[in-house]
C-alpha positions, 0 to 999 in steps of 0.5 A: 631306360629303354633297351633294344637288342639285335643279334648276328651270327657269322658262319665260316671264315671271313671271305667264304663265310656268311652271316645273318643279322636280326632285330630283337623284335624279329621285325627284320632278319637279313643276310650279309657277306664279305662281298656285300660289305667290301665288294659289289654283291647287292644280294645281301646287306652290310653293317654300314647299310644298317648304320645308315638306316638307323641314322637316317631314321633317327635323324628324321624323327628328331627333326620332326620333334624339333619342328613340332616343338617350334610350332611347325607341322612337318608333312614328310621328312625323307632322309638318305644316309650314305655311309662311306667305308674306307681304311684307317690305321690298317683296317676298315673304318667308317670315314664319312656319312652323308645325310641328305634330307628333303622335307615338306614343312608348310610355313617354315622359312629355309633359314629356320629349317636349316637351323633345326636340321643342323640341330637334329644332326648334332643331337639325334642319339645315333649321331651322338653314338657315331662320334668317332666318324670323322665327318658327318655332312648334312644337306637339307632341302625344303620341298615346295 
């Protein structure tokens, strides 16, 4: 079983504090704040952005694997994940994730591509881990 780690440190109170998240390998280290999570501060990241990065990366890789298994050779798969943070049961809750993917895959028909994209959405490990999200929407387009 492969293990991956990340760590976070938060300093001070919720609204006046700040934190930093870092991957276990040290390949990324970014700051986050209350304002970057719940407000308009774009000078730092937030946990939902990191979820979006993980989900879009996992989905794109999984779709690539499914395409290759079906004997297609993808040239590019670009996925943007938009994570919607709302309120549920009196607290913040990820309400919806939109996956918008565009792929260049020679010789595939759109119907087959859509089928494989939906399968990737359902089966990628991060989609499975995000099972508590009420709605995950996929829009998939072939780039010609």
